[in-house]
DRENDOKOL-448088 format. One record per residue: residue in three letters; chain; x, y, z of N, C-alpha, C, O, CB in turn. Coordinates in pm, 1 decimal, padded with zeros to 6 digits. Glycine has a CB too. Layout:
BEGIN
Ala	A	X	Y	Z	X	Y	Z	X	Y	Z	X	Y	Z	X	Y	Z
...
***
This chain:
BEGIN
Met	A	01711.3	22488.8	01393.4	01753.2	22536.9	01522.4	01865.1	22639.4	01500.7	01948.4	22625.7	01411.2	01799.5	22419.4	01613.6
Asp	A	01863.8	22738.4	01582.6	01962.0	22845.9	01575.8	02102.0	22791.4	01608.5	02119.8	22719.6	01706.9	01923.9	22960.6	01673.1
Asp	A	02200.4	22826.2	01525.4	02336.9	22776.0	01546.2	02395.5	22822.3	01679.4	02470.1	22748.0	01743.3	02427.3	22821.5	01432.0
Ser	A	02362.7	22942.6	01721.2	02416.2	22990.7	01848.7	02356.4	22911.6	01965.6	02424.1	22887.7	02065.5	02387.5	23141.7	01865.9
Leu	A	02230.6	22871.6	01952.9	02167.9	22789.6	02056.8	02235.0	22653.2	02063.7	02263.0	22602.3	02172.2	02016.7	22773.7	02030.2
Val	A	02260.3	22595.1	01948.7	02327.7	22464.8	01943.5	02465.7	22474.4	02008.2	02505.9	22386.2	02084.0	02340.2	22415.1	01797.0
Thr	A	02537.0	22581.1	01977.8	02670.5	22600.4	02034.3	02664.4	22618.2	02185.6	02747.0	22562.9	02258.2	02738.5	22721.6	01970.0
Arg	A	02567.3	22694.9	02233.0	02552.7	22715.9	02378.0	02520.3	22585.4	02449.6	02574.7	22556.8	02556.2	02442.8	22819.7	02406.6
Ile	A	02431.9	22507.2	02390.4	02395.8	22378.5	02451.5	02516.5	22284.6	02452.7	02547.5	22224.2	02555.3	02277.4	22313.0	02375.2
Ala	A	02583.8	22272.6	02339.7	02696.4	22179.6	02327.6	02812.5	22216.8	02419.4	02887.2	22129.4	02463.2	02744.7	22175.0	02183.8
Ser	A	02828.0	22344.2	02448.5	02940.0	22386.1	02532.2	02904.7	22395.0	02680.9	02991.6	22421.0	02764.1	02990.7	22519.4	02485.0
His	A	02778.5	22373.5	02713.5	02735.9	22382.9	02853.4	02790.0	22263.1	02932.5	02780.0	22149.8	02885.4	02580.5	22389.4	02863.3
Pro	A	02847.2	22285.8	03051.7	02903.7	22175.0	03131.3	02801.1	22068.4	03170.5	02834.6	21950.1	03177.4	02967.2	22230.2	03256.7
Lys	A	02677.6	22109.0	03195.9	02573.1	22011.0	03231.6	02541.0	21920.7	03112.5	02508.7	21803.3	03130.3	02444.2	22083.4	03279.5
Tyr	A	02550.0	21975.7	02990.8	02526.8	21894.1	02871.9	02637.5	21790.2	02858.0	02611.4	21674.4	02825.5	02519.1	21982.4	02745.3
Gln	A	02760.0	21832.3	02882.7	02872.5	21738.8	02876.7	02855.1	21628.2	02981.0	02883.0	21511.3	02954.1	03006.3	21813.2	02898.9
Glu	A	02808.9	21666.6	03100.1	02783.4	21569.3	03206.5	02672.7	21472.4	03165.0	02686.3	21351.2	03181.6	02745.1	21641.4	03337.8
Leu	A	02564.0	21525.9	03111.4	02452.4	21442.7	03066.6	02497.5	21344.9	02959.5	02467.3	21225.7	02965.9	02338.4	21529.7	03013.5
Lys	A	02568.9	21395.5	02862.8	02616.1	21312.6	02752.5	02706.5	21199.7	02802.8	02693.4	21085.2	02759.6	02691.0	21398.5	02650.1
Ala	A	02797.6	21232.6	02893.7	02890.0	21132.4	02945.7	02817.1	21026.4	03029.1	02842.2	20906.9	03013.8	02998.5	21199.7	03029.8
Lys	A	02727.4	21070.5	03116.9	02654.1	20975.6	03202.1	02564.7	20884.7	03119.1	02560.9	20763.5	03140.1	02569.7	21050.7	03305.9
Arg	A	02493.8	20943.6	03026.0	02401.5	20865.5	02943.0	02478.0	20764.1	02857.4	02435.5	20649.5	02842.9	02317.8	20959.0	02852.9
Thr	A	02589.8	20806.9	02801.4	02669.2	20717.3	02717.4	02727.9	20602.7	02799.6	02722.2	20486.8	02758.3	02781.7	20795.2	02647.6
Arg	A	02783.7	20634.8	02914.9	02843.7	20533.0	03001.7	02739.2	20432.3	03048.5	02761.8	20311.3	03044.0	02911.1	20598.8	03122.9
Phe	A	02625.5	20483.1	03093.1	02519.2	20394.8	03143.0	02464.3	20307.3	03030.6	02443.2	20187.5	03049.0	02405.3	20477.6	03206.1
Gly	A	02441.8	20366.9	02915.9	02392.5	20290.1	02801.3	02490.5	20183.0	02757.5	02450.0	20074.1	02716.8	02363.4	20382.5	02685.4
Ala	A	02619.0	20213.4	02765.5	02720.2	20115.0	02727.3	02719.9	19996.4	02823.2	02730.4	19881.8	02779.4	02859.4	20179.7	02723.9
Trp	A	02707.9	20022.6	02954.4	02702.6	19913.0	03051.6	02580.7	19823.9	03028.8	02590.7	19701.3	03033.9	02700.6	19968.7	03194.3
Leu	A	02466.7	19885.8	03003.7	02346.4	19806.3	02980.2	02357.2	19727.4	02849.9	02310.5	19613.8	02841.2	02222.6	19896.6	02977.0
Thr	A	02418.6	19787.7	02749.5	02438.6	19718.3	02622.4	02528.9	19596.9	02640.6	02499.5	19489.1	02589.0	02498.3	19813.4	02518.0
Val	A	02637.4	19614.1	02713.0	02729.0	19502.1	02738.6	02656.7	19391.6	02815.4	02671.1	19273.7	02782.8	02853.8	19550.0	02817.8
Ala	A	02579.8	19428.9	02916.4	02505.4	19328.9	02993.5	02409.1	19252.3	02903.5	02399.8	19129.9	02912.5	02428.2	19395.8	03108.8
Met	A	02338.2	19323.0	02817.5	02243.1	19257.2	02728.5	02314.5	19165.6	02629.5	02268.2	19054.8	02602.3	02160.2	19361.2	02653.2
Leu	A	02426.1	19211.3	02576.4	02501.1	19128.6	02481.5	02554.2	19001.3	02548.1	02552.1	18894.1	02487.6	02617.4	19209.0	02421.6
Val	A	02601.2	19012.9	02671.1	02651.2	18895.2	02743.0	02538.6	18794.2	02764.7	02556.0	18674.8	02740.6	02713.1	18936.5	02878.8
Val	A	02424.8	18842.1	02809.6	02311.6	18751.6	02834.4	02262.3	18688.8	02703.9	02244.1	18567.3	02696.0	02196.2	18827.4	02903.6
Tyr	A	02240.8	18771.5	02602.4	02186.3	18720.7	02476.3	02283.5	18624.2	02408.1	02246.9	18512.1	02372.9	02153.5	18837.2	02382.1
Tyr	A	02408.0	18669.5	02390.1	02503.0	18582.9	02320.7	02543.6	18463.4	02405.8	02580.4	18359.2	02351.7	02626.3	18661.9	02280.8
Gly	A	02537.6	18476.6	02537.6	02558.8	18360.1	02623.1	02453.8	18253.5	02596.8	02484.8	18134.6	02589.7	02556.7	18400.7	02770.3
Phe	A	02329.2	18297.3	02582.4	02221.0	18203.5	02551.4	02240.9	18141.0	02413.2	02223.1	18020.4	02395.9	02084.5	18274.7	02558.2
Ile	A	02277.7	18223.1	02315.9	02301.2	18170.8	02180.3	02416.8	18071.4	02180.8	02410.1	17968.3	02113.8	02330.7	18286.4	02081.5
Leu	A	02522.9	18101.6	02255.8	02635.7	18008.3	02263.8	02595.5	17877.9	02332.2	02643.2	17771.0	02294.1	02752.6	18072.6	02338.9
Leu	A	02508.8	17885.5	02432.3	02457.4	17762.5	02492.8	02380.0	17679.0	02391.5	02393.9	17556.8	02385.8	02368.0	17795.4	02612.5
Ile	A	02298.7	17746.7	02312.1	02223.7	17675.3	02209.2	02318.8	17609.2	02110.3	02296.5	17495.5	02068.7	02128.0	17770.7	02135.7
Ala	A	02423.9	17679.5	02072.9	02516.9	17628.0	01972.7	02605.7	17515.9	02026.0	02632.8	17419.2	01954.7	02603.2	17740.1	01921.2
Phe	A	02650.8	17528.0	02149.9	02754.6	17436.5	02197.0	02713.5	17341.9	02310.1	02788.4	17249.4	02341.5	02870.1	17515.5	02241.8
Asp	A	02598.9	17361.8	02371.1	02558.9	17272.3	02479.8	02408.9	17243.8	02473.4	02333.7	17274.1	02566.0	02595.8	17333.4	02616.6
Lys	A	02368.6	17185.2	02362.4	02227.1	17153.2	02343.3	02177.3	17053.2	02448.4	02061.1	17056.8	02488.8	02204.4	17097.0	02202.5
Glu	A	02266.8	16964.4	02491.7	02227.2	16862.8	02589.6	02185.9	16927.4	02722.1	02090.4	16883.1	02786.0	02342.3	16763.2	02613.0
Leu	A	02257.6	17031.5	02762.9	02222.6	17101.7	02886.3	02083.7	17163.7	02875.0	02001.3	17150.8	02965.5	02327.0	17210.1	02918.4
Leu	A	02059.1	17230.3	02764.5	01929.7	17296.6	02745.9	01816.2	17196.6	02725.3	01700.0	17228.6	02750.3	01936.3	17391.5	02627.3
Ala	A	01848.9	17077.9	02680.6	01745.5	16976.3	02654.9	01708.0	16896.1	02778.8	01616.5	16813.9	02773.2	01792.4	16881.7	02547.1
Gln	A	01776.5	16918.1	02890.1	01743.0	16844.4	03012.7	01601.6	16879.8	03057.7	01564.6	16996.9	03065.1	01845.1	16875.7	03125.5
Arg	A	01525.0	16778.2	03087.0	01387.5	16799.1	03131.5	01383.6	16843.7	03277.1	01464.6	16801.7	03359.7	01305.4	16671.1	03113.4
Leu	A	01288.0	16929.1	03305.2	01263.3	16972.2	03442.7	01144.8	16892.2	03494.1	01030.6	16917.3	03455.6	01236.3	17127.5	03451.7
Gly	A	01171.8	16797.6	03579.7	01064.1	16714.0	03632.8	01018.3	16610.9	03531.3	01094.5	16566.9	03445.2	00946.2	16800.1	03675.5
Glu	A	00891.6	16573.8	03544.0	00834.6	16469.8	03457.5	00763.6	16526.3	03335.1	00719.7	16450.1	03249.0	00737.9	16385.1	03536.5
Gly	A	00751.7	16656.7	03325.9	00678.7	16718.5	03215.4	00763.1	16732.3	03089.9	00866.0	16666.6	03073.8	00627.9	16853.8	03256.8
Val	A	00717.0	16819.4	03001.9	00785.7	16840.3	02874.8	00876.1	16963.4	02876.9	00946.4	16989.8	02779.3	00684.5	16853.3	02763.2
Thr	A	00875.2	17037.5	02984.7	00954.8	17159.2	02993.0	01101.8	17124.3	03010.9	01138.4	17043.0	03095.7	00906.1	17248.4	03108.4
Thr	A	01185.4	17187.9	02928.9	01329.5	17165.8	02938.2	01395.4	17286.6	03003.6	01331.7	17390.4	03021.5	01390.7	17139.3	02798.4
Leu	A	01520.7	17273.5	03038.6	01596.0	17381.0	03101.6	01608.6	17503.0	03010.2	01622.0	17615.9	03057.2	01733.9	17331.3	03141.2
Gly	A	01604.3	17479.0	02881.1	01615.1	17589.2	02785.6	01499.2	17687.9	02793.2	01517.0	17806.2	02764.1	01624.1	17534.5	02646.6
Met	A	01383.1	17641.8	02831.2	01266.0	17729.8	02838.0	01280.0	17838.3	02944.7	01261.6	17955.6	02912.4	01141.6	17647.8	02865.3
Pro	A	01311.6	17805.3	03070.2	01327.0	17912.4	03168.5	01447.9	18002.2	03140.0	01445.0	18121.3	03170.9	01339.7	17852.8	03307.2
Ile	A	01553.0	17946.3	03081.8	01667.8	18029.9	03047.1	01629.6	18128.1	02936.7	01666.8	18245.2	02942.3	01787.6	17942.8	03002.8
Gly	A	01556.2	18081.5	02837.5	01507.4	18170.0	02730.7	01412.9	18275.7	02785.9	01417.9	18391.6	02744.6	01436.4	18088.6	02621.5
Leu	A	01327.8	18236.5	02878.3	01237.4	18332.1	02942.3	01317.1	18435.4	03021.7	01281.0	18553.0	03024.1	01137.2	18259.1	03034.5
Phe	A	01425.0	18392.3	03086.4	01511.4	18484.5	03159.4	01568.4	18590.9	03066.1	01575.3	18708.0	03103.1	01624.9	18408.0	03228.5
Val	A	01609.0	18551.9	02946.6	01664.0	18648.9	02849.5	01559.0	18755.4	02817.6	01590.7	18874.3	02812.2	01709.6	18576.6	02718.1
Ile	A	01435.8	18713.8	02796.7	01328.1	18808.0	02765.8	01300.2	18899.0	02885.1	01288.7	19020.5	02869.0	01200.1	18732.3	02725.4
Val	A	01289.3	18841.5	03003.8	01262.6	18920.1	03125.0	01379.0	19014.6	03153.7	01357.0	19128.5	03194.8	01238.0	18827.0	03246.4
Phe	A	01502.3	18969.1	03132.6	01619.3	19053.2	03153.1	01614.4	19176.1	03062.2	01648.2	19286.6	03104.7	01747.5	18973.2	03127.6
Thr	A	01572.7	19156.5	02938.4	01559.9	19269.1	02845.2	01460.2	19371.3	02898.0	01486.4	19491.5	02894.6	01516.3	19219.6	02705.9
Ile	A	01347.3	19324.3	02946.3	01244.8	19413.7	03001.1	01296.0	19486.1	03124.5	01271.2	19605.5	03141.5	01117.9	19335.2	03035.5
Val	A	01367.0	19415.1	03210.0	01418.1	19474.1	03334.1	01522.2	19582.0	03304.3	01515.8	19690.3	03362.5	01479.0	19365.2	03424.4
Ile	A	01617.3	19555.2	03215.5	01718.4	19658.5	03189.9	01659.1	19777.5	03115.5	01708.2	19889.5	03129.3	01835.0	19600.1	03109.9
Thr	A	01554.4	19754.7	03036.9	01484.1	19866.9	02974.4	01417.3	19952.3	03081.5	01423.7	20075.1	03076.3	01379.1	19816.3	02872.4
Ala	A	01353.2	19887.2	03178.6	01289.2	19960.2	03288.2	01391.8	20036.3	03371.4	01365.7	20148.3	03415.1	01210.6	19863.9	03377.6
Ile	A	01507.9	19976.1	03393.2	01613.9	20044.0	03467.2	01658.8	20168.8	03393.4	01677.6	20273.9	03454.8	01732.8	19950.0	03489.9
Tyr	A	01676.1	20158.4	03262.4	01718.0	20275.6	03184.4	01610.9	20384.6	03187.8	01642.2	20502.3	03206.0	01747.8	20235.4	03038.3
Val	A	01486.4	20345.9	03170.6	01377.1	20444.4	03170.4	01367.9	20513.9	03305.8	01349.1	20635.4	03312.8	01242.0	20376.3	03136.1
Arg	A	01381.3	20437.0	03412.6	01374.4	20496.5	03546.5	01486.4	20597.9	03568.2	01462.7	20707.5	03618.9	01381.5	20387.2	03653.8
Arg	A	01606.8	20561.3	03530.0	01718.7	20654.1	03547.1	01704.4	20774.3	03453.9	01736.9	20886.7	03492.3	01852.4	20582.5	03521.1
Ala	A	01656.5	20751.6	03333.1	01636.7	20862.0	03239.8	01533.1	20959.4	03293.7	01551.2	21080.8	03285.6	01593.9	20809.5	03102.1
Asn	A	01424.6	20906.3	03348.7	01319.6	20993.1	03402.6	01365.3	21070.7	03525.1	01322.4	21184.1	03545.9	01197.7	20911.2	03437.4
Arg	A	01450.1	21012.2	03604.6	01495.6	21079.2	03727.5	01614.9	21170.0	03702.5	01608.5	21290.4	03727.7	01531.8	20976.0	03833.2
Glu	A	01722.1	21113.1	03653.8	01848.4	21185.9	03646.6	01866.6	21259.6	03514.1	01898.8	21378.4	03513.0	01963.4	21090.6	03667.6
Phe	A	01846.3	21190.0	03403.1	01874.5	21250.4	03273.1	01776.5	21362.6	03240.0	01816.6	21465.8	03186.1	01870.2	21144.3	03164.3
Asp	A	01648.9	21343.4	03271.6	01551.4	21449.4	03246.8	01578.0	21571.9	03333.5	01558.5	21685.4	03290.0	01410.4	21397.9	03271.7
Gln	A	01622.4	21548.1	03455.9	01654.7	21659.3	03545.7	01772.3	21740.7	03489.8	01769.7	21863.7	03491.8	01688.3	21606.5	03687.7
Leu	A	01873.8	21671.9	03440.7	01986.2	21742.0	03379.5	01942.8	21817.6	03254.0	01987.9	21929.7	03230.2	02097.9	21643.1	03345.3
Ser	A	01855.9	21756.9	03174.3	01804.6	21824.3	03054.2	01729.1	21951.4	03090.1	01744.1	22053.9	03023.6	01713.4	21730.2	02975.0
Asp	A	01648.7	21944.8	03194.0	01575.3	22063.0	03238.5	01670.2	22173.1	03284.5	01648.9	22290.7	03254.9	01479.1	22026.3	03351.4
Gln	A	01774.9	22134.7	03357.0	01873.6	22233.2	03401.9	01943.7	22297.9	03283.6	01970.1	22418.1	03285.4	01976.6	22167.8	03494.3
Ile	A	01973.7	22220.5	03182.4	02037.5	22274.2	03061.5	01942.7	22370.8	02991.6	01983.2	22479.8	02951.2	02078.8	22159.6	02965.0
Asn	A	01816.7	22331.0	02977.4	01717.9	22418.8	02912.2	01704.1	22551.9	02983.5	01701.0	22657.5	02920.4	01582.2	22350.5	02906.2
Lys	A	01695.9	22545.9	03115.0	01680.4	22669.5	03192.6	01802.9	22758.7	03180.1	01790.4	22880.8	03170.3	01654.8	22637.1	03339.8
Ala	A	01921.2	22698.3	03180.3	02043.6	22776.0	03174.1	02066.8	22836.2	03034.9	02113.8	22949.4	03023.1	02161.4	22689.1	03213.4
Val	A	02034.6	22761.9	02932.3	02064.9	22804.7	02796.1	01956.9	22897.3	02739.0	01987.5	22987.0	02660.5	02081.4	22683.1	02706.2
Leu	A	01833.8	22876.3	02777.3	01723.6	22954.0	02718.4	01690.1	23078.2	02796.8	01581.7	23133.4	02777.6	01601.0	22869.1	02707.1
Lys	A	01775.6	23124.7	02883.1	01750.7	23246.5	02961.5	01734.7	23366.6	02870.3	01713.1	23478.0	02918.1	01864.7	23271.4	03061.5
***
């Protein structure tokens, strides 16, 4: 890639905005995922009795739906990121491309 193009992109205000928004949003989602995941791991480590409680008369324990929640939460926050990336981040990228590649 041409060094002057890289410099123009890096110094463009919309690029700075994109970089800041994407980084901030990604950090929030990362923190949320870490809290959910490590919260589940800490429950496994320190409160096995809670997770071993049976739900009803069957063999399903409380740990199963909580574990399923962790998996579903991962899918949901991935979908949230993709949706925002497709709407907002891609739009900013297009604006940067149009402005820089004139």
